[in-house]
Phi, psi and omega in degrees: 000130181280170190297316182298317179294320178295319177296317178297318180297314180295322178299311181293328173298318176295331179269013175062046181294153177292158177298321179303314180294314181299319175297324182294340184297331180293337183264000184268146181277166187302314181300325179287319175301314179301315183297309180300321179293320177299310179306314185296314185285327183272322189243345175060041183286165178291165177297320176296325175292320177300312182297322182290322178287326174299316178298319179297313179300318180299317182296319178297313181300316177294314182300313186274349186063035181242170177281158179297330178296323179292323181293316180296322180294341180289343181239131181281085188296314186295321176300322180287325177291326181279359178294154180271076181222168174290158186298324178295317177297320180295319176298319180295320175301318181292317175302314178301319177300318179284326176295328177294321178291319185288322185240067189295327183288315179302317181298318182296315181296313177301317177299318176297318178301309184292327177291315176299317177301315181298318178297318180293315179299316181295311184295320188248000177050054181234157172266104187256125180245134179275160173299150179300130182059021181057030178266104180112184182223027179259123180255159175239145176232133177255134183238126171252141178206151185251344182201172180302324180296317179289332174293324177295319179296319174296321181292325177293322178296319179295320173299320178293321175298327183298336178253013182287129176299329179296319177292319174303316179294320180298317175295324177300318181292312183300323180278350182082021184264024180267000000 
């Protein structure tokens, strides 16, 4: 057993990894072992987090017919590790980068939704909230006002928003009618 695999195995044992995950280490190629060891040493994720990112890399590799090392090269891991963020945030960014590769259509739809929401917020000066986890098509708007006149201004903005093509497009995307 090489040093990186031994380090990774010991790390996962300390994190109470499942026997299935530990057994799977023998089937991993060196670039994948090196990648997981880097994550473990730099970010200290849980065994479940390691397993989930390993699963995503494997799924991309199988779907695209490429090696895991090619999948790993598609994400600039070191740049994400070097960002000035908390370790959990860095791991989350790395996971998101792989999820964007794994689920390109979902990523495209999410980008469209967030772009539309940003445009609507900017154009109509409203606080627009999406459904949790983008599950559903009910939006919430928060309105602040300090006097009856500002409430009237807000109502006019909301009336204008109701006929916005961007709002119509947002509902189409949320409902899956695109």
